[in-house]
N, C-alpha and C positions, 0 to 999 in steps of 0.2 A: 366261843371266838379268840381267836390271839389278834391283842391291838397293837401289839408292835409292829405286824405284818400290817394291818390295817390300814395304819398311819404311813407305813412305807408304801406302799399298793395305790392311796391317797395320794401322795404328792409325785408321785410315777406318773397318776394317770392325769393330775391336772398341769402337768407340763406336755402335754398334747390338745390342750384347751388352745391356746391362743391359734394354733394354725385350724383348729374346725372351726376356730368362728371367724378367722380371716377369710376361709373358703366359702363358709355359710354366707357371709357379704355379699360376694363377689359373686354367689349364684342369685341370690336377692338382688344384687344391679339388674344383675344382665334377666332374669325374672321380669322386673321390672319393667325394662324396656320392652322386652319382647312384649310380653303381656301389653302395654298398651297399645305397642301396634296390633294387636288382636282385634281388642277393642278398636279401631278404625275400619280394621277390616268389618267387626259384627256391624259396624253402624253405615257398610258403604250401601250405594244405588243399586249394586246389581247384586244380582241374583249368585251368580257364583262364586263372587268375592266371599259372602255371608256365606254359600255353604261350605269354603274352604275355612273360615271358621269355626263352622260346628263341628266337621267331620276334626279338624284339630281335638277340638272342645274333646268329643266324646273319643276319642281311639285315649288322649292320653291319661282321661278320667276314667275309660275303663278299662284301664290297664294295671297293675298294679306294679309299682316303682324297681320294684327287685327285677322283675320280669324286664324293662325298659333298660333298669343298669346293665345287665346281664349280652343284653341284644345290639347294646350300642357298644360296651365293652369288645364282644367279636366281629360286628361288625364295619365298625369306623375305622378300623385298619386297611378292610377290602375296599371301601367307600375311599378312601384320599389316595386307598394305589390306582384305582382308575380314574381318576383327577387328573392323578402323578403321570401316570401312560399316557394319557392323553390331551396331555398339556408340556409335559416335560419339566415339570417341575425337578423328577428328580430326589422327593425325599423317601426318607427308608424308613418303611413301615416297621419295619423289626423294631424301629425304636420308640413308635411313638407312647408315651407316658399311659398308663394308665387314669393318671388325674385328668387329660381330653376328654375319657370318657365318663369322668364324672362330672364334672363341670356343665357337657353338653347333654347329657340324659337327665339330670337336677333341674337345669335350666329352664329346657322342654316342657319340662312335668311339670316344673313348678308355674311357667308362665301360664298353663289351660286356668291355674286357680288365682291366679294373679289381675290375671283380663277381668274377671269378674268383678273380684276386689274394687280396680282402679274402674272398669265402666257403669258399675252400682255408683261409685261413691261420687260419680260425676256426674249423672242421672240424681241424686239427691238434694243435686241444689234448686231449690224451688223456682219455679217459670216466674214468679212475681220478683226475685233475687232480679235476676236481667232486666225485665221489664221495666223496674225502676230506676236499675244503672242508664237502663237506653232511655226512660223519659230524663232522666239528670243530665244527658248528651252525651253520654263515655261511647267511647271507638270502642268496634269491636274489642279491641287490644286494651282498651283498658279493662271489658267486661272481663274478658277472661282474667288478665292478670291482678287485679283490684276486686273483682267477687265469685266467678265461677274457678279457680285454681283455689286460690287460699279455702273455702270451704269446703270444696271437695277434696281437698287433701287432710283438711280438720275429720273427713270419713275414713277419708283411708287409708292416713299412716300406723292407724291402730290397731287395725287388721291388718295390714303389711305388719307389723315387728309381731302381732302376737303367729303370721305363720311364719317369722323367722327362729326363733323359739323352738314350734315344728319340725322346722326347714334342721336345725339344730339337733335334734331326736333322730331325724331322718336318715342321716346322714351314717349312722351307726352301719346299713345297709351295705357303703362302700367299703367293708373290713373285707366282703365277697370278693376286690377287684384291688388289695393291697392299698387300701389308705389307712391309716392309722389315726379313728379318732379316739373318742374318750371309752366307747362300748368295747373298741377294737385293744388300745391300751390296756383294760379289765381283762381278755383276753390273755394276752401275749403275760400278762403278769402272774396271768391264774396259772398256765404253764409254766414258768419256772416255778412256783414255789408250791403249785400243786391245793393250797389254800382257797377255793373257788370260792366260797362264802364272801371270805375276807374280802377278795379282787368284787367281787357285783356286787356289796355294801359299799365297798369305796368309790365305787361307778355312781352307783345310784345318789350315794354324797354329793358327786360330781355335779351331778344331770342335776338335782333338786337347787344345790347351794346358786350354779347357774342361774335356773327360772326365778327365784326368790331375786337376784338382782338384776336379771333382766325383766321382771313385771314391775320390781320400785323404778327400777330409769323409763320404764314404760308409763307406768302411772303419771311420771312427775313432770312427762313430759305432753301426754293426754291433756293433761291436766292447762298449759300452758296454751298448748294448740286451740284449746276452748276458750280460752279466755283471748286470742287473736281472733276466735272467732267473733266474738260478739264484737269483737271493733271493726270490722269485714261487712257485719250484716246491713241494709240498707233500710 
């Protein structure tokens, strides 16, 4: 193995880490927002609304992310053109960036999993905690902000952060629609120098370093949340 090429590839691959992390954060935030909305659909009194939730989650969980990504990539310009023609928006669908397809497909896919994380976290708060808050004279708003939300976040945040590390690795599929992430950069480097082992080893090291750093940060944050939870429990 050529260590000089390995080092060169490592630093070349590292240059795309910021954009990979930034895109992952954006998708995660949008996924949590949509997932929270989906959670409300699950708890709706109306059967048809709960049916929408079940269809949504079963569809995205049953479809490979790669297929969903490609479907969105090819279908998004068609859908935008239909609405553009209908409402006279004048959008040039020939110049729709593949980034929109990545954001839409990954967000909708992630939301189906994040919805269950959010729902399970809020359901994990014991009814005795809410009853105690009610007995102490807390209003509904105070029960939510002072008891329910902090304890639910203690459960949700570590799981959401763990999903974030998975999302970073899942972005390697976006190479098929021209997004250059860590894996895509290693592919490009290997095509330039024809040293495939060095390029992929460099990518593996970058992924590993990111995993170690993020795991350390998340564990510290989880410890902080656990201490905060003890202060909010009644």
